[in-house]
mmCIF file of the N, C-alpha and C atoms, coordinates in Angstrom:
data_MODEL
# 
_entry.id   MODEL 
# 
loop_
_atom_site.group_PDB 
_atom_site.id 
_atom_site.type_symbol 
_atom_site.label_atom_id 
_atom_site.label_alt_id 
_atom_site.label_comp_id 
_atom_site.label_asym_id 
_atom_site.label_entity_id 
_atom_site.label_seq_id 
_atom_site.pdbx_PDB_ins_code 
_atom_site.Cartn_x 
_atom_site.Cartn_y 
_atom_site.Cartn_z 
_atom_site.occupancy 
_atom_site.B_iso_or_equiv 
_atom_site.pdbx_formal_charge 
_atom_site.auth_seq_id 
_atom_site.auth_comp_id 
_atom_site.auth_asym_id 
_atom_site.auth_atom_id 
_atom_site.pdbx_PDB_model_num 
ATOM 1   N N  . MET A 1 1  ? 20.084 16.367 45.397 1.00 0.00 ? 1  MET A N  1 
ATOM 2   C CA . MET A 1 1  ? 19.880 16.997 44.097 1.00 0.00 ? 1  MET A CA 1 
ATOM 3   C C  . MET A 1 1  ? 19.336 18.406 44.320 1.00 0.00 ? 1  MET A C  1 
ATOM 4   N N  . ALA A 1 2  ? 19.932 19.362 43.690 1.00 0.00 ? 2  ALA A N  1 
ATOM 5   C CA . ALA A 1 2  ? 19.492 20.751 43.818 1.00 0.00 ? 2  ALA A CA 1 
ATOM 6   C C  . ALA A 1 2  ? 18.077 20.893 43.270 1.00 0.00 ? 2  ALA A C  1 
ATOM 7   N N  . GLY A 1 3  ? 17.245 21.610 43.989 1.00 0.00 ? 3  GLY A N  1 
ATOM 8   C CA . GLY A 1 3  ? 15.886 21.835 43.532 1.00 0.00 ? 3  GLY A CA 1 
ATOM 9   C C  . GLY A 1 3  ? 14.966 20.649 43.728 1.00 0.00 ? 3  GLY A C  1 
ATOM 10  N N  . GLU A 1 4  ? 15.355 19.700 44.576 1.00 0.00 ? 4  GLU A N  1 
ATOM 11  C CA . GLU A 1 4  ? 14.507 18.532 44.775 1.00 0.00 ? 4  GLU A CA 1 
ATOM 12  C C  . GLU A 1 4  ? 13.193 18.916 45.434 1.00 0.00 ? 4  GLU A C  1 
ATOM 13  N N  . LYS A 1 5  ? 12.178 18.113 45.208 1.00 0.00 ? 5  LYS A N  1 
ATOM 14  C CA . LYS A 1 5  ? 10.866 18.324 45.798 1.00 0.00 ? 5  LYS A CA 1 
ATOM 15  C C  . LYS A 1 5  ? 10.471 17.049 46.522 1.00 0.00 ? 5  LYS A C  1 
ATOM 16  N N  . ILE A 1 6  ? 9.987  17.188 47.740 1.00 0.00 ? 6  ILE A N  1 
ATOM 17  C CA . ILE A 1 6  ? 9.516  16.035 48.489 1.00 0.00 ? 6  ILE A CA 1 
ATOM 18  C C  . ILE A 1 6  ? 8.135  15.668 47.960 1.00 0.00 ? 6  ILE A C  1 
ATOM 19  N N  . ASP A 1 7  ? 7.956  14.396 47.669 1.00 0.00 ? 7  ASP A N  1 
ATOM 20  C CA . ASP A 1 7  ? 6.688  13.886 47.193 1.00 0.00 ? 7  ASP A CA 1 
ATOM 21  C C  . ASP A 1 7  ? 5.578  14.264 48.179 1.00 0.00 ? 7  ASP A C  1 
ATOM 22  N N  . THR A 1 8  ? 4.437  14.712 47.683 1.00 0.00 ? 8  THR A N  1 
ATOM 23  C CA . THR A 1 8  ? 3.345  15.197 48.525 1.00 0.00 ? 8  THR A CA 1 
ATOM 24  C C  . THR A 1 8  ? 2.895  14.151 49.534 1.00 0.00 ? 8  THR A C  1 
ATOM 25  N N  . GLU A 1 9  ? 2.736  12.910 49.105 1.00 0.00 ? 9  GLU A N  1 
ATOM 26  C CA . GLU A 1 9  ? 2.296  11.860 50.012 1.00 0.00 ? 9  GLU A CA 1 
ATOM 27  C C  . GLU A 1 9  ? 3.331  11.602 51.102 1.00 0.00 ? 9  GLU A C  1 
ATOM 28  N N  . LYS A 1 10 ? 4.603  11.629 50.741 1.00 0.00 ? 10 LYS A N  1 
ATOM 29  C CA . LYS A 1 10 ? 5.660  11.422 51.728 1.00 0.00 ? 10 LYS A CA 1 
ATOM 30  C C  . LYS A 1 10 ? 5.706  12.578 52.728 1.00 0.00 ? 10 LYS A C  1 
ATOM 31  N N  . LEU A 1 11 ? 5.570  13.800 52.237 1.00 0.00 ? 11 LEU A N  1 
ATOM 32  C CA . LEU A 1 11 ? 5.578  14.962 53.115 1.00 0.00 ? 11 LEU A CA 1 
ATOM 33  C C  . LEU A 1 11 ? 4.399  14.904 54.081 1.00 0.00 ? 11 LEU A C  1 
ATOM 34  N N  . GLU A 1 12 ? 3.240  14.540 53.592 1.00 0.00 ? 12 GLU A N  1 
ATOM 35  C CA . GLU A 1 12 ? 2.070  14.428 54.457 1.00 0.00 ? 12 GLU A CA 1 
ATOM 36  C C  . GLU A 1 12 ? 2.296  13.382 55.543 1.00 0.00 ? 12 GLU A C  1 
ATOM 37  N N  . LYS A 1 13 ? 2.858  12.241 55.179 1.00 0.00 ? 13 LYS A N  1 
ATOM 38  C CA . LYS A 1 13 ? 3.141  11.188 56.163 1.00 0.00 ? 13 LYS A CA 1 
ATOM 39  C C  . LYS A 1 13 ? 4.154  11.664 57.197 1.00 0.00 ? 13 LYS A C  1 
ATOM 40  N N  . ILE A 1 14 ? 5.194  12.354 56.763 1.00 0.00 ? 14 ILE A N  1 
ATOM 41  C CA . ILE A 1 14 ? 6.203  12.868 57.693 1.00 0.00 ? 14 ILE A CA 1 
ATOM 42  C C  . ILE A 1 14 ? 5.556  13.806 58.707 1.00 0.00 ? 14 ILE A C  1 
ATOM 43  N N  . ILE A 1 15 ? 4.738  14.740 58.225 1.00 0.00 ? 15 ILE A N  1 
ATOM 44  C CA . ILE A 1 15 ? 4.094  15.711 59.113 1.00 0.00 ? 15 ILE A CA 1 
ATOM 45  C C  . ILE A 1 15 ? 3.138  15.008 60.071 1.00 0.00 ? 15 ILE A C  1 
ATOM 46  N N  . GLN A 1 16 ? 2.329  14.090 59.548 1.00 0.00 ? 16 GLN A N  1 
ATOM 47  C CA . GLN A 1 16 ? 1.391  13.358 60.403 1.00 0.00 ? 16 GLN A CA 1 
ATOM 48  C C  . GLN A 1 16 ? 2.140  12.549 61.463 1.00 0.00 ? 16 GLN A C  1 
ATOM 49  N N  . ASP A 1 17 ? 3.261  11.926 61.079 1.00 0.00 ? 17 ASP A N  1 
ATOM 50  C CA . ASP A 1 17 ? 4.066  11.154 62.032 1.00 0.00 ? 17 ASP A CA 1 
ATOM 51  C C  . ASP A 1 17 ? 4.641  12.048 63.126 1.00 0.00 ? 17 ASP A C  1 
ATOM 52  N N  . VAL A 1 18 ? 5.112  13.232 62.744 1.00 0.00 ? 18 VAL A N  1 
ATOM 53  C CA . VAL A 1 18 ? 5.660  14.167 63.724 1.00 0.00 ? 18 VAL A CA 1 
ATOM 54  C C  . VAL A 1 18 ? 4.575  14.584 64.726 1.00 0.00 ? 18 VAL A C  1 
ATOM 55  N N  . ILE A 1 19 ? 3.411  14.917 64.224 1.00 0.00 ? 19 ILE A N  1 
ATOM 56  C CA . ILE A 1 19 ? 2.309  15.338 65.094 1.00 0.00 ? 19 ILE A CA 1 
ATOM 57  C C  . ILE A 1 19 ? 1.891  14.189 66.013 1.00 0.00 ? 19 ILE A C  1 
ATOM 58  N N  . PHE A 1 20 ? 1.741  12.993 65.469 1.00 0.00 ? 20 PHE A N  1 
ATOM 59  C CA . PHE A 1 20 ? 1.347  11.830 66.259 1.00 0.00 ? 20 PHE A CA 1 
ATOM 60  C C  . PHE A 1 20 ? 2.373  11.525 67.349 1.00 0.00 ? 20 PHE A C  1 
ATOM 61  N N  . THR A 1 21 ? 3.647  11.511 66.975 1.00 0.00 ? 21 THR A N  1 
ATOM 62  C CA . THR A 1 21 ? 4.714  11.205 67.926 1.00 0.00 ? 21 THR A CA 1 
ATOM 63  C C  . THR A 1 21 ? 4.767  12.239 69.043 1.00 0.00 ? 21 THR A C  1 
ATOM 64  N N  . TYR A 1 22 ? 4.632  13.508 68.693 1.00 0.00 ? 22 TYR A N  1 
ATOM 65  C CA . TYR A 1 22 ? 4.633  14.570 69.700 1.00 0.00 ? 22 TYR A CA 1 
ATOM 66  C C  . TYR A 1 22 ? 3.470  14.366 70.677 1.00 0.00 ? 22 TYR A C  1 
ATOM 67  N N  . LYS A 1 23 ? 2.280  14.116 70.125 1.00 0.00 ? 23 LYS A N  1 
ATOM 68  C CA . LYS A 1 23 ? 1.103  13.943 70.977 1.00 0.00 ? 23 LYS A CA 1 
ATOM 69  C C  . LYS A 1 23 ? 1.261  12.729 71.881 1.00 0.00 ? 23 LYS A C  1 
ATOM 70  N N  . GLU A 1 24 ? 1.815  11.646 71.354 1.00 0.00 ? 24 GLU A N  1 
ATOM 71  C CA . GLU A 1 24 ? 2.046  10.453 72.166 1.00 0.00 ? 24 GLU A CA 1 
ATOM 72  C C  . GLU A 1 24 ? 3.020  10.738 73.310 1.00 0.00 ? 24 GLU A C  1 
ATOM 73  N N  . GLN A 1 25 ? 4.038  11.510 73.037 1.00 0.00 ? 25 GLN A N  1 
ATOM 74  C CA . GLN A 1 25 ? 5.075  11.778 74.035 1.00 0.00 ? 25 GLN A CA 1 
ATOM 75  C C  . GLN A 1 25 ? 4.651  12.822 75.067 1.00 0.00 ? 25 GLN A C  1 
ATOM 76  N N  . PHE A 1 26 ? 3.974  13.872 74.616 1.00 0.00 ? 26 PHE A N  1 
ATOM 77  C CA . PHE A 1 26 ? 3.677  14.992 75.508 1.00 0.00 ? 26 PHE A CA 1 
ATOM 78  C C  . PHE A 1 26 ? 2.194  15.119 75.894 1.00 0.00 ? 26 PHE A C  1 
ATOM 79  N N  . GLY A 1 27 ? 1.326  14.319 75.277 1.00 0.00 ? 27 GLY A N  1 
ATOM 80  C CA . GLY A 1 27 ? -0.088 14.337 75.630 1.00 0.00 ? 27 GLY A CA 1 
ATOM 81  C C  . GLY A 1 27 ? -0.874 15.512 75.093 1.00 0.00 ? 27 GLY A C  1 
ATOM 82  N N  . LYS A 1 28 ? -0.303 16.244 74.179 1.00 0.00 ? 28 LYS A N  1 
ATOM 83  C CA . LYS A 1 28 ? -0.994 17.383 73.567 1.00 0.00 ? 28 LYS A CA 1 
ATOM 84  C C  . LYS A 1 28 ? -0.405 17.620 72.177 1.00 0.00 ? 28 LYS A C  1 
ATOM 85  N N  . LEU A 1 29 ? -1.118 18.418 71.393 1.00 0.00 ? 29 LEU A N  1 
ATOM 86  C CA . LEU A 1 29 ? -0.613 18.763 70.063 1.00 0.00 ? 29 LEU A CA 1 
ATOM 87  C C  . LEU A 1 29 ? 0.461  19.838 70.177 1.00 0.00 ? 29 LEU A C  1 
ATOM 88  N N  . PRO A 1 30 ? 1.413  19.848 69.250 1.00 0.00 ? 30 PRO A N  1 
ATOM 89  C CA . PRO A 1 30 ? 2.423  20.908 69.288 1.00 0.00 ? 30 PRO A CA 1 
ATOM 90  C C  . PRO A 1 30 ? 1.784  22.250 68.953 1.00 0.00 ? 30 PRO A C  1 
ATOM 91  N N  . GLN A 1 31 ? 2.333  23.313 69.527 1.00 0.00 ? 31 GLN A N  1 
ATOM 92  C CA . GLN A 1 31 ? 1.825  24.654 69.229 1.00 0.00 ? 31 GLN A CA 1 
ATOM 93  C C  . GLN A 1 31 ? 2.321  25.136 67.870 1.00 0.00 ? 31 GLN A C  1 
ATOM 94  N N  . HIS A 1 32 ? 3.458  24.642 67.435 1.00 0.00 ? 32 HIS A N  1 
ATOM 95  C CA . HIS A 1 32 ? 3.963  24.983 66.108 1.00 0.00 ? 32 HIS A CA 1 
ATOM 96  C C  . HIS A 1 32 ? 4.916  23.881 65.641 1.00 0.00 ? 32 HIS A C  1 
ATOM 97  N N  . VAL A 1 33 ? 5.100  23.819 64.358 1.00 0.00 ? 33 VAL A N  1 
ATOM 98  C CA . VAL A 1 33 ? 6.046  22.887 63.732 1.00 0.00 ? 33 VAL A CA 1 
ATOM 99  C C  . VAL A 1 33 ? 6.857  23.695 62.732 1.00 0.00 ? 33 VAL A C  1 
ATOM 100 N N  . THR A 1 34 ? 8.165  23.557 62.787 1.00 0.00 ? 34 THR A N  1 
ATOM 101 C CA . THR A 1 34 ? 9.037  24.244 61.844 1.00 0.00 ? 34 THR A CA 1 
ATOM 102 C C  . THR A 1 34 ? 9.578  23.243 60.841 1.00 0.00 ? 34 THR A C  1 
ATOM 103 N N  . ILE A 1 35 ? 9.440  23.546 59.580 1.00 0.00 ? 35 ILE A N  1 
ATOM 104 C CA . ILE A 1 35 ? 9.952  22.685 58.509 1.00 0.00 ? 35 ILE A CA 1 
ATOM 105 C C  . ILE A 1 35 ? 11.169 23.384 57.919 1.00 0.00 ? 35 ILE A C  1 
ATOM 106 N N  . HIS A 1 36 ? 12.320 22.772 58.079 1.00 0.00 ? 36 HIS A N  1 
ATOM 107 C CA . HIS A 1 36 ? 13.557 23.347 57.558 1.00 0.00 ? 36 HIS A CA 1 
ATOM 108 C C  . HIS A 1 36 ? 13.841 22.777 56.174 1.00 0.00 ? 36 HIS A C  1 
ATOM 109 N N  . ARG A 1 37 ? 14.070 23.660 55.235 1.00 0.00 ? 37 ARG A N  1 
ATOM 110 C CA . ARG A 1 37 ? 14.416 23.259 53.869 1.00 0.00 ? 37 ARG A CA 1 
ATOM 111 C C  . ARG A 1 37 ? 15.666 24.022 53.463 1.00 0.00 ? 37 ARG A C  1 
ATOM 112 N N  . ASP A 1 38 ? 16.532 23.352 52.746 1.00 0.00 ? 38 ASP A N  1 
ATOM 113 C CA . ASP A 1 38 ? 17.677 24.022 52.139 1.00 0.00 ? 38 ASP A CA 1 
ATOM 114 C C  . ASP A 1 38 ? 17.231 24.516 50.775 1.00 0.00 ? 38 ASP A C  1 
ATOM 115 N N  . GLY A 1 39 ? 17.184 25.797 50.616 1.00 0.00 ? 39 GLY A N  1 
ATOM 116 C CA . GLY A 1 39 ? 16.768 26.337 49.324 1.00 0.00 ? 39 GLY A CA 1 
ATOM 117 C C  . GLY A 1 39 ? 15.312 26.726 49.312 1.00 0.00 ? 39 GLY A C  1 
ATOM 118 N N  . ARG A 1 40 ? 14.674 26.541 48.179 1.00 0.00 ? 40 ARG A N  1 
ATOM 119 C CA . ARG A 1 40 ? 13.301 26.991 47.976 1.00 0.00 ? 40 ARG A CA 1 
ATOM 120 C C  . ARG A 1 40 ? 12.287 25.953 48.413 1.00 0.00 ? 40 ARG A C  1 
ATOM 121 N N  . TRP A 1 41 ? 11.126 26.444 48.813 1.00 0.00 ? 41 TRP A N  1 
ATOM 122 C CA . TRP A 1 41 ? 9.991  25.592 49.156 1.00 0.00 ? 41 TRP A CA 1 
ATOM 123 C C  . TRP A 1 41 ? 9.252  25.276 47.861 1.00 0.00 ? 41 TRP A C  1 
ATOM 124 N N  . ARG A 1 42 ? 9.224  24.009 47.488 1.00 0.00 ? 42 ARG A N  1 
ATOM 125 C CA . ARG A 1 42 ? 8.550  23.578 46.259 1.00 0.00 ? 42 ARG A CA 1 
ATOM 126 C C  . ARG A 1 42 ? 7.414  22.602 46.553 1.00 0.00 ? 42 ARG A C  1 
ATOM 127 N N  . GLU A 1 43 ? 7.120  22.434 47.826 1.00 0.00 ? 43 GLU A N  1 
ATOM 128 C CA . GLU A 1 43 ? 6.130  21.453 48.215 1.00 0.00 ? 43 GLU A CA 1 
ATOM 129 C C  . GLU A 1 43 ? 4.717  22.038 48.202 1.00 0.00 ? 43 GLU A C  1 
ATOM 130 N N  . ASP A 1 44 ? 3.751  21.185 48.479 1.00 0.00 ? 44 ASP A N  1 
ATOM 131 C CA . ASP A 1 44 ? 2.335  21.536 48.414 1.00 0.00 ? 44 ASP A CA 1 
ATOM 132 C C  . ASP A 1 44 ? 1.920  22.319 49.665 1.00 0.00 ? 44 ASP A C  1 
ATOM 133 N N  . SER A 1 45 ? 1.955  23.625 49.581 1.00 0.00 ? 45 SER A N  1 
ATOM 134 C CA . SER A 1 45 ? 1.622  24.483 50.721 1.00 0.00 ? 45 SER A CA 1 
ATOM 135 C C  . SER A 1 45 ? 0.164  24.352 51.143 1.00 0.00 ? 45 SER A C  1 
ATOM 136 N N  . VAL A 1 46 ? -0.725 24.127 50.198 1.00 0.00 ? 46 VAL A N  1 
ATOM 137 C CA . VAL A 1 46 ? -2.146 23.986 50.507 1.00 0.00 ? 46 VAL A CA 1 
ATOM 138 C C  . VAL A 1 46 ? -2.367 22.744 51.367 1.00 0.00 ? 46 VAL A C  1 
ATOM 139 N N  . MET A 1 47 ? -1.723 21.641 51.001 1.00 0.00 ? 47 MET A N  1 
ATOM 140 C CA . MET A 1 47 ? -1.846 20.406 51.773 1.00 0.00 ? 47 MET A CA 1 
ATOM 141 C C  . MET A 1 47 ? -1.316 20.602 53.178 1.00 0.00 ? 47 MET A C  1 
ATOM 142 N N  . VAL A 1 48 ? -0.163 21.238 53.328 1.00 0.00 ? 48 VAL A N  1 
ATOM 143 C CA . VAL A 1 48 ? 0.431  21.476 54.637 1.00 0.00 ? 48 VAL A CA 1 
ATOM 144 C C  . VAL A 1 48 ? -0.503 22.364 55.467 1.00 0.00 ? 48 VAL A C  1 
ATOM 145 N N  . ALA A 1 49 ? -1.029 23.410 54.887 1.00 0.00 ? 49 ALA A N  1 
ATOM 146 C CA . ALA A 1 49 ? -1.948 24.300 55.603 1.00 0.00 ? 49 ALA A CA 1 
ATOM 147 C C  . ALA A 1 49 ? -3.193 23.539 56.058 1.00 0.00 ? 49 ALA A C  1 
ATOM 148 N N  . GLN A 1 50 ? -3.702 22.651 55.237 1.00 0.00 ? 50 GLN A N  1 
ATOM 149 C CA . GLN A 1 50 ? -4.902 21.873 55.586 1.00 0.00 ? 50 GLN A CA 1 
ATOM 150 C C  . GLN A 1 50 ? -4.633 20.949 56.766 1.00 0.00 ? 50 GLN A C  1 
ATOM 151 N N  . ILE A 1 51 ? -3.468 20.325 56.811 1.00 0.00 ? 51 ILE A N  1 
ATOM 152 C CA . ILE A 1 51 ? -3.124 19.451 57.942 1.00 0.00 ? 51 ILE A CA 1 
ATOM 153 C C  . ILE A 1 51 ? -3.185 20.239 59.236 1.00 0.00 ? 51 ILE A C  1 
ATOM 154 N N  . PHE A 1 52 ? -2.581 21.414 59.253 1.00 0.00 ? 52 PHE A N  1 
ATOM 155 C CA . PHE A 1 52 ? -2.521 22.208 60.484 1.00 0.00 ? 52 PHE A CA 1 
ATOM 156 C C  . PHE A 1 52 ? -3.868 22.865 60.799 1.00 0.00 ? 52 PHE A C  1 
ATOM 157 N N  . LYS A 1 53 ? -4.672 23.099 59.793 1.00 0.00 ? 53 LYS A N  1 
ATOM 158 C CA . LYS A 1 53 ? -6.018 23.642 60.023 1.00 0.00 ? 53 LYS A CA 1 
ATOM 159 C C  . LYS A 1 53 ? -6.879 22.601 60.723 1.00 0.00 ? 53 LYS A C  1 
ATOM 160 N N  . ASP A 1 54 ? -6.770 21.367 60.266 1.00 0.00 ? 54 ASP A N  1 
ATOM 161 C CA . ASP A 1 54 ? -7.553 20.270 60.847 1.00 0.00 ? 54 ASP A CA 1 
ATOM 162 C C  . ASP A 1 54 ? -7.104 20.002 62.263 1.00 0.00 ? 54 ASP A C  1 
# 
């Protein structure tokens, strides 16, 4: 659907899973994570920034 938005809780879980899986596989946190979206970013930028700040 054009203009879809990923639910905040689902997006947080996806990001946390990516970070956890990377750390499990490589023994360290990733230096960066790229989130690819088709179209506009409509998700919770504050929540995403807080995850990476922590």
